[in-house]
All heavy atoms as TSV, in Angstrom:
chain	resi	resn	atom	element	x	y	z
A	1	MET	N	N	102.111	93.553	100.991
A	1	MET	CA	C	102.884	93.173	99.787
A	1	MET	C	C	104.326	92.979	100.161
A	1	MET	O	O	104.946	93.747	100.818
A	1	MET	CB	C	102.747	94.252	98.761
A	1	MET	CG	C	103.648	94.065	97.561
A	1	MET	SD	S	103.611	95.402	96.358
A	1	MET	CE	C	102.062	95.050	95.619
A	2	LYS	N	N	104.828	91.875	99.742
A	2	LYS	CA	C	106.278	91.558	100.001
A	2	LYS	C	C	107.124	92.249	98.953
A	2	LYS	O	O	106.706	92.380	97.810
A	2	LYS	CB	C	106.463	90.026	99.892
A	2	LYS	CG	C	105.826	89.265	100.951
A	2	LYS	CD	C	106.118	87.774	100.805
A	2	LYS	CE	C	105.331	86.958	101.859
A	2	LYS	NZ	N	105.474	85.517	101.590
A	3	THR	N	N	108.270	92.724	99.389
A	3	THR	CA	C	109.242	93.346	98.515
A	3	THR	C	C	110.630	92.876	98.837
A	3	THR	O	O	110.886	92.259	99.847
A	3	THR	CB	C	109.206	94.894	98.609
A	3	THR	OG1	O	109.885	95.303	99.805
A	3	THR	CG2	C	107.775	95.453	98.622
A	4	ARG	N	N	111.535	93.171	97.919
A	4	ARG	CA	C	112.958	92.906	98.106
A	4	ARG	C	C	113.710	94.202	98.443
A	4	ARG	O	O	114.929	94.262	98.362
A	4	ARG	CB	C	113.553	92.290	96.859
A	4	ARG	CG	C	113.093	90.907	96.562
A	4	ARG	CD	C	113.688	90.325	95.330
A	4	ARG	NE	N	115.141	90.385	95.427
A	4	ARG	CZ	C	116.012	90.539	94.374
A	4	ARG	NH1	N	115.465	90.688	93.161
A	4	ARG	NH2	N	117.302	90.567	94.528
A	5	ILE	N	N	112.981	95.215	98.790
A	5	ILE	CA	C	113.601	96.587	98.987
A	5	ILE	C	C	114.747	96.547	100.000
A	5	ILE	O	O	115.839	97.036	99.781
A	5	ILE	CB	C	112.569	97.634	99.297
A	5	ILE	CG1	C	111.612	97.824	98.146
A	5	ILE	CG2	C	113.230	98.916	99.653
A	5	ILE	CD1	C	110.410	98.683	98.405
A	6	ALA	N	N	114.415	95.961	101.180
A	6	ALA	CA	C	115.393	95.900	102.267
A	6	ALA	C	C	116.648	95.186	101.844
A	6	ALA	O	O	117.804	95.626	102.060
A	6	ALA	CB	C	114.854	95.262	103.512
A	7	GLU	N	N	116.518	94.038	101.168
A	7	GLU	CA	C	117.624	93.230	100.676
A	7	GLU	C	C	118.455	94.042	99.719
A	7	GLU	O	O	119.697	94.135	99.835
A	7	GLU	CB	C	117.053	91.933	100.061
A	7	GLU	CG	C	118.062	91.153	99.281
A	7	GLU	CD	C	117.410	90.129	98.394
A	7	GLU	OE1	O	116.239	89.801	98.569
A	7	GLU	OE2	O	118.104	89.653	97.467
A	8	LEU	N	N	117.761	94.680	98.722
A	8	LEU	CA	C	118.496	95.468	97.696
A	8	LEU	C	C	119.135	96.662	98.283
A	8	LEU	O	O	120.280	97.004	97.932
A	8	LEU	CB	C	117.498	95.821	96.566
A	8	LEU	CG	C	116.962	94.663	95.784
A	8	LEU	CD1	C	115.756	95.057	94.939
A	8	LEU	CD2	C	118.010	94.046	94.851
A	9	ARG	N	N	118.438	97.293	99.203
A	9	ARG	CA	C	119.008	98.508	99.862
A	9	ARG	C	C	120.270	98.217	100.625
A	9	ARG	O	O	121.263	98.889	100.549
A	9	ARG	CB	C	117.961	99.133	100.814
A	9	ARG	CG	C	118.432	100.365	101.520
A	9	ARG	CD	C	117.312	100.934	102.383
A	9	ARG	NE	N	116.736	99.954	103.340
A	9	ARG	CZ	C	117.406	99.616	104.510
A	9	ARG	NH1	N	118.530	100.142	104.757
A	9	ARG	NH2	N	116.823	98.757	105.323
A	10	LYS	N	N	120.267	97.073	101.320
A	10	LYS	CA	C	121.497	96.691	102.053
A	10	LYS	C	C	122.580	96.249	101.167
A	10	LYS	O	O	123.763	96.555	101.439
A	10	LYS	CB	C	121.092	95.537	102.984
A	10	LYS	CG	C	120.222	96.013	104.157
A	10	LYS	CD	C	119.741	94.859	105.043
A	10	LYS	CE	C	118.709	95.392	106.077
A	10	LYS	NZ	N	118.117	94.316	106.820
A	11	GLN	N	N	122.248	95.649	100.019
A	11	GLN	CA	C	123.317	95.283	99.058
A	11	GLN	C	C	124.009	96.546	98.514
A	11	GLN	O	O	125.212	96.538	98.182
A	11	GLN	CB	C	122.694	94.467	97.887
A	11	GLN	CG	C	122.335	93.071	98.220
A	11	GLN	CD	C	121.731	92.323	97.038
A	11	GLN	OE1	O	121.433	92.999	95.995
A	11	GLN	NE2	N	121.323	91.070	97.245
A	12	HIS	N	N	123.221	97.644	98.375
A	12	HIS	CA	C	123.745	98.865	97.877
A	12	HIS	C	C	124.298	99.756	99.009
A	12	HIS	O	O	124.623	100.897	98.757
A	12	HIS	CB	C	122.724	99.593	97.045
A	12	HIS	CG	C	122.465	98.972	95.698
A	12	HIS	ND1	N	121.759	97.835	95.538
A	12	HIS	CD2	C	122.848	99.368	94.491
A	12	HIS	CE1	C	121.679	97.543	94.248
A	12	HIS	NE2	N	122.395	98.367	93.574
A	13	ARG	N	N	124.291	99.237	100.215
A	13	ARG	CA	C	124.766	99.992	101.390
A	13	ARG	C	C	124.123	101.301	101.603
A	13	ARG	O	O	124.751	102.354	101.776
A	13	ARG	CB	C	126.318	100.084	101.365
A	13	ARG	CG	C	126.960	98.773	101.334
A	13	ARG	CD	C	128.461	98.879	101.262
A	13	ARG	NE	N	129.033	97.526	101.059
A	13	ARG	CZ	C	129.993	97.068	101.759
A	13	ARG	NH1	N	130.546	97.799	102.743
A	13	ARG	NH2	N	130.519	95.891	101.548
A	14	LEU	N	N	122.821	101.274	101.451
A	14	LEU	CA	C	122.006	102.518	101.602
A	14	LEU	C	C	121.141	102.442	102.858
A	14	LEU	O	O	120.649	101.415	103.207
A	14	LEU	CB	C	121.060	102.716	100.412
A	14	LEU	CG	C	121.692	103.010	99.061
A	14	LEU	CD1	C	120.619	102.953	97.999
A	14	LEU	CD2	C	122.300	104.386	99.034
A	15	SER	N	N	121.041	103.599	103.513
A	15	SER	CA	C	120.034	103.647	104.619
A	15	SER	C	C	118.666	103.796	104.090
A	15	SER	O	O	118.543	104.170	102.885
A	15	SER	CB	C	120.429	104.815	105.606
A	15	SER	OG	O	120.169	106.010	104.905
A	16	GLN	N	N	117.637	103.708	104.913
A	16	GLN	CA	C	116.278	103.942	104.433
A	16	GLN	C	C	116.210	105.417	104.101
A	16	GLN	O	O	115.500	105.757	103.099
A	16	GLN	CB	C	115.278	103.560	105.511
A	16	GLN	CG	C	115.242	102.081	105.745
A	16	GLN	CD	C	114.342	101.745	106.982
A	16	GLN	OE1	O	114.243	102.462	107.922
A	16	GLN	NE2	N	113.747	100.516	106.907
A	17	GLU	N	N	116.797	106.305	104.869
A	17	GLU	CA	C	116.766	107.697	104.591
A	17	GLU	C	C	117.386	108.026	103.223
A	17	GLU	O	O	116.782	108.783	102.448
A	17	GLU	CB	C	117.549	108.442	105.701
A	17	GLU	CG	C	117.535	109.957	105.547
A	17	GLU	CD	C	116.257	110.619	105.960
A	17	GLU	OE1	O	115.669	110.114	106.861
A	17	GLU	OE2	O	115.939	111.647	105.422
A	18	GLU	N	N	118.524	107.420	102.907
A	18	GLU	CA	C	119.192	107.681	101.600
A	18	GLU	C	C	118.342	107.189	100.431
A	18	GLU	O	O	118.188	107.884	99.436
A	18	GLU	CB	C	120.556	106.995	101.564
A	18	GLU	CG	C	121.522	107.657	102.528
A	18	GLU	CD	C	122.812	106.822	102.721
A	18	GLU	OE1	O	122.730	105.529	102.726
A	18	GLU	OE2	O	123.851	107.409	102.948
A	19	LEU	N	N	117.763	106.003	100.532
A	19	LEU	CA	C	116.885	105.498	99.518
A	19	LEU	C	C	115.636	106.377	99.310
A	19	LEU	O	O	115.257	106.686	98.223
A	19	LEU	CB	C	116.484	104.091	99.700
A	19	LEU	CG	C	115.559	103.439	98.632
A	19	LEU	CD1	C	116.226	103.494	97.262
A	19	LEU	CD2	C	115.192	101.999	99.016
A	20	GLY	N	N	115.113	106.806	100.443
A	20	GLY	CA	C	113.997	107.716	100.402
A	20	GLY	C	C	114.235	108.978	99.642
A	20	GLY	O	O	113.507	109.464	98.838
A	21	GLN	N	N	115.454	109.548	99.932
A	21	GLN	CA	C	115.859	110.801	99.234
A	21	GLN	C	C	116.051	110.540	97.754
A	21	GLN	O	O	115.637	111.397	96.932
A	21	GLN	CB	C	117.145	111.339	99.833
A	21	GLN	CG	C	116.999	111.948	101.223
A	21	GLN	CD	C	118.288	112.307	101.877
A	21	GLN	OE1	O	119.354	112.092	101.310
A	21	GLN	NE2	N	118.193	112.938	103.031
A	22	ILE	N	N	116.587	109.421	97.370
A	22	ILE	CA	C	116.807	109.098	95.979
A	22	ILE	C	C	115.503	108.999	95.179
A	22	ILE	O	O	115.353	109.492	94.083
A	22	ILE	CB	C	117.622	107.787	95.861
A	22	ILE	CG1	C	119.046	108.040	96.316
A	22	ILE	CG2	C	117.630	107.275	94.445
A	22	ILE	CD1	C	119.870	106.758	96.568
A	23	VAL	N	N	114.503	108.386	95.814
A	23	VAL	CA	C	113.232	108.146	95.097
A	23	VAL	C	C	112.128	109.174	95.471
A	23	VAL	O	O	111.024	109.151	95.008
A	23	VAL	CB	C	112.751	106.676	95.290
A	23	VAL	CG1	C	113.720	105.746	94.700
A	23	VAL	CG2	C	112.427	106.412	96.724
A	24	GLY	N	N	112.468	110.120	96.354
A	24	GLY	CA	C	111.577	111.226	96.608
A	24	GLY	C	C	110.514	110.954	97.642
A	24	GLY	O	O	109.403	111.526	97.586
A	25	VAL	N	N	110.749	110.072	98.649
A	25	VAL	CA	C	109.836	109.776	99.721
A	25	VAL	C	C	110.553	109.841	101.083
A	25	VAL	O	O	111.779	109.958	101.123
A	25	VAL	CB	C	109.096	108.408	99.523
A	25	VAL	CG1	C	108.295	108.377	98.272
A	25	VAL	CG2	C	110.138	107.278	99.572
A	26	THR	N	N	109.808	109.770	102.158
A	26	THR	CA	C	110.354	109.814	103.464
A	26	THR	C	C	110.926	108.466	103.889
A	26	THR	O	O	110.577	107.440	103.277
A	26	THR	CB	C	109.328	110.220	104.490
A	26	THR	OG1	O	108.304	109.209	104.593
A	26	THR	CG2	C	108.717	111.610	104.183
A	27	ARG	N	N	111.804	108.469	104.917
A	27	ARG	CA	C	112.259	107.222	105.494
A	27	ARG	C	C	111.122	106.366	105.994
A	27	ARG	O	O	111.104	105.120	105.861
A	27	ARG	CB	C	113.247	107.529	106.679
A	27	ARG	CG	C	113.800	106.239	107.303
A	27	ARG	CD	C	114.497	106.558	108.654
A	27	ARG	NE	N	113.631	107.209	109.654
A	27	ARG	CZ	C	112.739	106.503	110.342
A	27	ARG	NH1	N	112.602	105.203	110.211
A	27	ARG	NH2	N	111.997	107.137	111.160
A	28	GLN	N	N	110.138	106.997	106.547
A	28	GLN	CA	C	108.990	106.249	107.031
A	28	GLN	C	C	108.270	105.479	105.917
A	28	GLN	O	O	107.792	104.394	106.139
A	28	GLN	CB	C	107.974	107.211	107.737
A	28	GLN	CG	C	108.447	107.774	109.047
A	28	GLN	CD	C	109.330	109.022	108.842
A	28	GLN	OE1	O	109.554	109.508	107.759
A	28	GLN	NE2	N	109.906	109.545	109.997
A	29	THR	N	N	108.157	106.064	104.728
A	29	THR	CA	C	107.550	105.366	103.624
A	29	THR	C	C	108.394	104.140	103.258
A	29	THR	O	O	107.809	103.046	103.006
A	29	THR	CB	C	107.415	106.308	102.423
A	29	THR	OG1	O	106.601	107.392	102.761
A	29	THR	CG2	C	106.863	105.600	101.181
A	30	ILE	N	N	109.696	104.254	103.231
A	30	ILE	CA	C	110.561	103.140	102.879
A	30	ILE	C	C	110.393	102.058	103.992
A	30	ILE	O	O	110.266	100.861	103.616
A	30	ILE	CB	C	112.065	103.552	102.788
A	30	ILE	CG1	C	112.261	104.534	101.663
A	30	ILE	CG2	C	112.913	102.311	102.610
A	30	ILE	CD1	C	111.864	104.076	100.264
A	31	THR	N	N	110.302	102.453	105.228
A	31	THR	CA	C	110.134	101.506	106.322
A	31	THR	C	C	108.768	100.773	106.119
A	31	THR	O	O	108.768	99.534	106.199
A	31	THR	CB	C	110.072	102.205	107.726
A	31	THR	OG1	O	111.320	102.876	107.900
A	31	THR	CG2	C	109.816	101.259	108.851
A	32	SER	N	N	107.710	101.477	105.852
A	32	SER	CA	C	106.429	100.875	105.634
A	32	SER	C	C	106.451	99.924	104.436
A	32	SER	O	O	105.842	98.830	104.479
A	32	SER	CB	C	105.357	101.928	105.436
A	32	SER	OG	O	105.224	102.699	106.618
A	33	LEU	N	N	107.115	100.286	103.371
A	33	LEU	CA	C	107.212	99.400	102.210
A	33	LEU	C	C	107.959	98.131	102.572
A	33	LEU	O	O	107.542	97.007	102.178
A	33	LEU	CB	C	107.951	100.117	101.074
A	33	LEU	CG	C	107.164	101.195	100.300
A	33	LEU	CD1	C	108.122	102.003	99.445
A	33	LEU	CD2	C	106.109	100.556	99.473
A	34	GLU	N	N	109.038	98.262	103.276
A	34	GLU	CA	C	109.858	97.057	103.648
A	34	GLU	C	C	109.074	96.122	104.567
A	34	GLU	O	O	109.293	94.920	104.550
A	34	GLU	CB	C	111.145	97.525	104.277
A	34	GLU	CG	C	112.147	98.174	103.325
A	34	GLU	CD	C	113.469	98.578	103.896
A	34	GLU	OE1	O	113.609	98.396	105.192
A	34	GLU	OE2	O	114.295	99.044	103.216
A	35	ARG	N	N	108.241	96.698	105.408
A	35	ARG	CA	C	107.440	95.872	106.324
A	35	ARG	C	C	106.155	95.388	105.731
A	35	ARG	O	O	105.396	94.680	106.421
A	35	ARG	CB	C	107.173	96.680	107.638
A	35	ARG	CG	C	108.456	96.947	108.394
A	35	ARG	CD	C	108.139	97.706	109.651
A	35	ARG	NE	N	109.384	97.939	110.377
A	35	ARG	CZ	C	109.448	98.775	111.429
A	35	ARG	NH1	N	108.373	99.432	111.842
A	35	ARG	NH2	N	110.573	98.893	112.066
A	36	GLY	N	N	105.885	95.784	104.525
A	36	GLY	CA	C	104.626	95.340	103.853
A	36	GLY	C	C	103.399	96.009	104.378
A	36	GLY	O	O	102.292	95.530	104.140
A	37	LYS	N	N	103.593	97.152	104.997
A	37	LYS	CA	C	102.446	97.879	105.570
A	37	LYS	C	C	101.942	98.973	104.566
A	37	LYS	O	O	100.945	99.620	104.932
A	37	LYS	CB	C	102.833	98.602	106.892
A	37	LYS	CG	C	103.105	97.569	107.982
A	37	LYS	CD	C	103.435	98.206	109.207
A	37	LYS	CE	C	103.640	97.151	110.346
A	37	LYS	NZ	N	103.914	97.777	111.630
A	38	TYR	N	N	102.584	99.124	103.513
A	38	TYR	CA	C	102.187	100.157	102.545
A	38	TYR	C	C	102.498	99.617	101.094
A	38	TYR	O	O	103.445	98.947	100.884
A	38	TYR	CB	C	103.040	101.417	102.735
A	38	TYR	CG	C	102.835	102.516	101.748
A	38	TYR	CD1	C	101.766	103.317	101.765
A	38	TYR	CD2	C	103.851	102.838	100.827
A	38	TYR	CE1	C	101.548	104.317	100.842
A	38	TYR	CE2	C	103.675	103.844	99.880
A	38	TYR	CZ	C	102.525	104.596	99.936
A	38	TYR	OH	O	102.374	105.581	99.002
A	39	THR	N	N	101.524	99.870	100.230
A	39	THR	CA	C	101.684	99.383	98.822
A	39	THR	C	C	102.100	100.603	98.026
A	39	THR	O	O	101.436	101.648	97.990
A	39	THR	CB	C	100.367	98.842	98.280
A	39	THR	OG1	O	100.009	97.725	99.101
A	39	THR	CG2	C	100.531	98.413	96.853
A	40	ALA	N	N	103.208	100.464	97.301
A	40	ALA	CA	C	103.728	101.584	96.506
A	40	ALA	C	C	102.862	101.902	95.293
A	40	ALA	O	O	102.209	101.039	94.748
A	40	ALA	CB	C	105.114	101.201	96.021
A	41	SER	N	N	102.767	103.180	95.009
A	41	SER	CA	C	102.139	103.592	93.737
A	41	SER	C	C	102.915	103.036	92.561
A	41	SER	O	O	104.097	102.673	92.778
A	41	SER	CB	C	102.028	105.121	93.672
A	41	SER	OG	O	103.316	105.612	93.499
A	42	LEU	N	N	102.325	103.003	91.429
A	42	LEU	CA	C	103.079	102.537	90.244
A	42	LEU	C	C	104.276	103.384	89.987
A	42	LEU	O	O	105.392	102.850	89.700
A	42	LEU	CB	C	102.148	102.518	89.006
A	42	LEU	CG	C	102.762	101.991	87.752
A	42	LEU	CD1	C	103.226	100.572	87.913
A	42	LEU	CD2	C	101.719	102.059	86.596
A	43	ILE	N	N	104.128	104.657	90.208
A	43	ILE	CA	C	105.268	105.584	89.908
A	43	ILE	C	C	106.419	105.294	90.888
A	43	ILE	O	O	107.581	105.225	90.550
A	43	ILE	CB	C	104.827	107.063	90.006
A	43	ILE	CG1	C	103.880	107.361	88.798
A	43	ILE	CG2	C	106.039	108.001	90.035
A	43	ILE	CD1	C	103.195	108.691	88.947
A	44	LEU	N	N	106.056	105.107	92.209
A	44	LEU	CA	C	107.098	104.849	93.158
A	44	LEU	C	C	107.730	103.495	92.938
A	44	LEU	O	O	108.913	103.342	93.047
A	44	LEU	CB	C	106.521	104.999	94.610
A	44	LEU	CG	C	107.483	104.673	95.713
A	44	LEU	CD1	C	108.701	105.604	95.682
A	44	LEU	CD2	C	106.754	104.791	97.091
A	45	ALA	N	N	106.931	102.536	92.614
A	45	ALA	CA	C	107.491	101.165	92.318
A	45	ALA	C	C	108.507	101.255	91.139
A	45	ALA	O	O	109.508	100.645	91.200
A	45	ALA	CB	C	106.351	100.204	92.001
A	46	TYR	N	N	108.102	102.085	90.150
A	46	TYR	CA	C	109.006	102.218	88.988
A	46	TYR	C	C	110.325	102.917	89.409
A	46	TYR	O	O	111.389	102.478	89.029
A	46	TYR	CB	C	108.290	103.106	87.898
A	46	TYR	CG	C	109.210	103.392	86.760
A	46	TYR	CD1	C	109.549	102.485	85.779
A	46	TYR	CD2	C	109.839	104.676	86.657
A	46	TYR	CE1	C	110.396	102.755	84.822
A	46	TYR	CE2	C	110.742	104.968	85.637
A	46	TYR	CZ	C	111.048	104.031	84.708
A	46	TYR	OH	O	111.899	104.321	83.727
A	47	LYS	N	N	110.226	103.998	90.206
A	47	LYS	CA	C	111.382	104.651	90.648
A	47	LYS	C	C	112.380	103.762	91.410
A	47	LYS	O	O	113.559	103.792	91.175
A	47	LYS	CB	C	111.044	105.878	91.543
A	47	LYS	CG	C	110.451	107.073	90.811
A	47	LYS	CD	C	110.100	108.166	91.777
A	47	LYS	CE	C	109.555	109.412	91.091
A	47	LYS	NZ	N	109.153	110.455	92.056
A	48	ILE	N	N	111.792	102.995	92.321
A	48	ILE	CA	C	112.639	102.121	93.177
A	48	ILE	C	C	113.234	101.027	92.270
A	48	ILE	O	O	114.471	100.779	92.359
A	48	ILE	CB	C	111.830	101.510	94.321
A	48	ILE	CG1	C	111.410	102.584	95.306
A	48	ILE	CG2	C	112.580	100.397	95.000
A	48	ILE	CD1	C	110.392	102.181	96.355
A	49	SER	N	N	112.483	100.424	91.456
A	49	SER	CA	C	113.005	99.312	90.606
A	49	SER	C	C	114.001	99.835	89.623
A	49	SER	O	O	115.037	99.225	89.345
A	49	SER	CB	C	111.787	98.675	89.824
A	49	SER	OG	O	110.871	98.150	90.724
A	50	ASN	N	N	113.719	101.038	89.042
A	50	ASN	CA	C	114.668	101.633	88.071
A	50	ASN	C	C	115.995	101.976	88.729
A	50	ASN	O	O	117.082	101.738	88.166
A	50	ASN	CB	C	114.013	102.891	87.490
A	50	ASN	CG	C	114.808	103.472	86.331
A	50	ASN	OD1	O	115.131	102.702	85.419
A	50	ASN	ND2	N	115.129	104.766	86.447
A	51	PHE	N	N	115.923	102.462	89.986
A	51	PHE	CA	C	117.186	102.754	90.711
A	51	PHE	C	C	117.997	101.479	90.849
A	51	PHE	O	O	119.252	101.570	90.645
A	51	PHE	CB	C	116.894	103.332	92.084
A	51	PHE	CG	C	118.114	103.513	92.923
A	51	PHE	CD1	C	119.043	104.504	92.684
A	51	PHE	CD2	C	118.391	102.589	93.912
A	51	PHE	CE1	C	120.181	104.594	93.378
A	51	PHE	CE2	C	119.580	102.688	94.642
A	51	PHE	CZ	C	120.472	103.699	94.379
A	52	PHE	N	N	117.368	100.370	91.173
A	52	PHE	CA	C	118.175	99.136	91.353
A	52	PHE	C	C	118.425	98.446	90.038
A	52	PHE	O	O	119.130	97.387	89.990
A	52	PHE	CB	C	117.415	98.177	92.309
A	52	PHE	CG	C	117.379	98.688	93.730
A	52	PHE	CD1	C	116.136	98.872	94.386
A	52	PHE	CD2	C	118.551	98.895	94.480
A	52	PHE	CE1	C	116.154	99.332	95.701
A	52	PHE	CE2	C	118.544	99.312	95.745
A	52	PHE	CZ	C	117.293	99.551	96.371
A	53	GLY	N	N	117.895	98.984	88.909
A	53	GLY	CA	C	118.225	98.388	87.634
A	53	GLY	C	C	117.443	97.078	87.359
A	53	GLY	O	O	117.921	96.184	86.636
A	54	LEU	N	N	116.287	96.997	88.032
A	54	LEU	CA	C	115.473	95.734	87.877
A	54	LEU	C	C	114.112	95.987	87.392
A	54	LEU	O	O	113.615	97.185	87.451
A	54	LEU	CB	C	115.376	95.073	89.283
A	54	LEU	CG	C	116.710	94.605	89.849
A	54	LEU	CD1	C	116.458	94.167	91.350
A	54	LEU	CD2	C	117.287	93.432	89.138
A	55	ALA	N	N	113.358	94.998	86.931
A	55	ALA	CA	C	111.978	95.161	86.570
A	55	ALA	C	C	111.166	95.248	87.886
A	55	ALA	O	O	111.566	94.775	88.926
A	55	ALA	CB	C	111.545	93.959	85.771
A	56	ILE	N	N	110.001	95.919	87.729
A	56	ILE	CA	C	109.172	96.085	88.971
A	56	ILE	C	C	108.880	94.728	89.599
A	56	ILE	O	O	108.925	94.581	90.798
A	56	ILE	CB	C	107.858	96.822	88.559
A	56	ILE	CG1	C	108.201	98.278	88.224
A	56	ILE	CG2	C	106.867	96.735	89.702
A	56	ILE	CD1	C	106.982	99.088	87.712
A	57	GLU	N	N	108.541	93.757	88.786
A	57	GLU	CA	C	108.164	92.401	89.349
A	57	GLU	C	C	109.353	91.694	90.021
A	57	GLU	O	O	109.192	90.735	90.747
A	57	GLU	CB	C	107.498	91.519	88.317
A	57	GLU	CG	C	108.326	91.204	87.103
A	57	GLU	CD	C	108.147	92.235	85.990
A	57	GLU	OE1	O	107.670	93.353	86.210
A	57	GLU	OE2	O	108.465	91.871	84.808
A	58	ASP	N	N	110.561	92.181	89.744
A	58	ASP	CA	C	111.761	91.602	90.414
A	58	ASP	C	C	111.931	92.242	91.820
A	58	ASP	O	O	112.764	91.701	92.596
A	58	ASP	CB	C	113.046	91.810	89.593
A	58	ASP	CG	C	113.001	91.015	88.310
A	58	ASP	OD1	O	112.344	89.990	88.251
A	58	ASP	OD2	O	113.612	91.455	87.311
A	59	VAL	N	N	111.255	93.287	92.100
A	59	VAL	CA	C	111.415	93.968	93.435
A	59	VAL	C	C	110.145	93.789	94.246
A	59	VAL	O	O	110.181	93.581	95.459
A	59	VAL	CB	C	111.646	95.480	93.210
A	59	VAL	CG1	C	111.711	96.186	94.586
A	59	VAL	CG2	C	112.909	95.744	92.386
A	60	PHE	N	N	108.938	93.820	93.567
A	60	PHE	CA	C	107.697	93.702	94.267
A	60	PHE	C	C	107.003	92.421	93.945
A	60	PHE	O	O	106.974	92.018	92.748
A	60	PHE	CB	C	106.757	94.886	93.851
A	60	PHE	CG	C	107.302	96.229	94.294
A	60	PHE	CD1	C	108.183	96.906	93.469
A	60	PHE	CD2	C	106.926	96.796	95.464
A	60	PHE	CE1	C	108.697	98.124	93.868
A	60	PHE	CE2	C	107.415	98.009	95.848
A	60	PHE	CZ	C	108.368	98.633	95.049
A	61	ASP	N	N	106.436	91.713	94.934
A	61	ASP	CA	C	105.767	90.501	94.753
A	61	ASP	C	C	104.268	90.759	94.723
A	61	ASP	O	O	103.641	91.107	95.758
A	61	ASP	CB	C	106.075	89.526	95.933
A	61	ASP	CG	C	105.306	88.222	95.807
A	61	ASP	OD1	O	104.589	87.997	94.828
A	61	ASP	OD2	O	105.496	87.385	96.707
A	62	PHE	N	N	103.641	90.657	93.526
A	62	PHE	CA	C	102.233	90.904	93.341
A	62	PHE	C	C	101.363	89.703	93.487
A	62	PHE	O	O	100.150	89.794	93.236
A	62	PHE	CB	C	102.029	91.546	91.962
A	62	PHE	CG	C	102.678	92.885	91.763
A	62	PHE	CD1	C	103.889	92.961	91.139
A	62	PHE	CD2	C	102.049	94.038	92.235
A	62	PHE	CE1	C	104.484	94.205	90.970
A	62	PHE	CE2	C	102.656	95.262	92.101
A	62	PHE	CZ	C	103.864	95.355	91.491
A	63	SER	N	N	101.937	88.578	93.902
A	63	SER	CA	C	101.151	87.368	94.020
A	63	SER	C	C	100.064	87.410	94.980
A	63	SER	O	O	99.086	86.683	94.914
A	63	SER	CB	C	102.086	86.145	94.308
A	63	SER	OG	O	102.669	86.328	95.578
A	64	GLU	N	N	100.155	88.257	96.011
A	64	GLU	CA	C	99.124	88.349	97.064
A	64	GLU	C	C	98.155	89.534	96.825
A	64	GLU	O	O	97.224	89.744	97.606
A	64	GLU	CB	C	99.738	88.493	98.417
A	64	GLU	CG	C	100.581	87.316	98.838
A	64	GLU	CD	C	101.271	87.459	100.149
A	64	GLU	OE1	O	101.041	88.497	100.800
A	64	GLU	OE2	O	102.029	86.539	100.517
A	65	VAL	N	N	98.304	90.223	95.717
A	65	VAL	CA	C	97.431	91.399	95.451
A	65	VAL	C	C	96.212	90.861	94.791
A	65	VAL	O	O	96.271	90.070	93.767
A	65	VAL	CB	C	98.129	92.379	94.557
A	65	VAL	CG1	C	97.229	93.571	94.188
A	65	VAL	CG2	C	99.384	92.926	95.317
A	66	GLU	N	N	95.004	91.259	95.236
A	66	GLU	CA	C	93.728	90.874	94.624
A	66	GLU	C	C	93.513	91.602	93.292
A	66	GLU	O	O	93.843	92.787	93.186
A	66	GLU	CB	C	92.561	91.174	95.493
A	66	GLU	CG	C	92.535	90.325	96.710
A	66	GLU	CD	C	91.262	90.603	97.521
A	66	GLU	OE1	O	90.224	90.948	97.004
A	66	GLU	OE2	O	91.361	90.543	98.762
A	67	GLU	N	N	93.047	90.913	92.314
A	67	GLU	CA	C	92.682	91.524	91.039
A	67	GLU	C	C	91.353	92.180	91.148
A	67	GLU	O	O	90.459	91.735	91.886
A	67	GLU	CB	C	92.616	90.448	89.944
A	67	GLU	CG	C	93.944	89.950	89.573
A	67	GLU	CD	C	93.908	89.036	88.388
A	67	GLU	OE1	O	93.112	89.327	87.452
A	67	GLU	OE2	O	94.676	88.049	88.388
A	68	ILE	N	N	91.161	93.303	90.519
A	68	ILE	CA	C	89.917	94.025	90.551
A	68	ILE	C	C	89.110	93.689	89.341
A	68	ILE	O	O	89.505	93.601	88.275
A	68	ILE	CB	C	90.162	95.565	90.521
A	68	ILE	CG1	C	90.965	95.901	91.796
A	68	ILE	CG2	C	88.888	96.347	90.544
A	68	ILE	CD1	C	91.388	97.375	91.893
């Protein structure tokens, strides 16, 4: 899944570690999200989007996610 997390994090001058602490996950989770190797839970997506003051769909690209 593509995200804008790295772009937004850099705009806010935050390290992956700092963003992880803010939203309650490890630096490794932020790294995996930024590389598209991990899909965020709805709660985590909300926390990250809320921190940046954006809607979830403005941070996460769901166009490649299969519908169930």
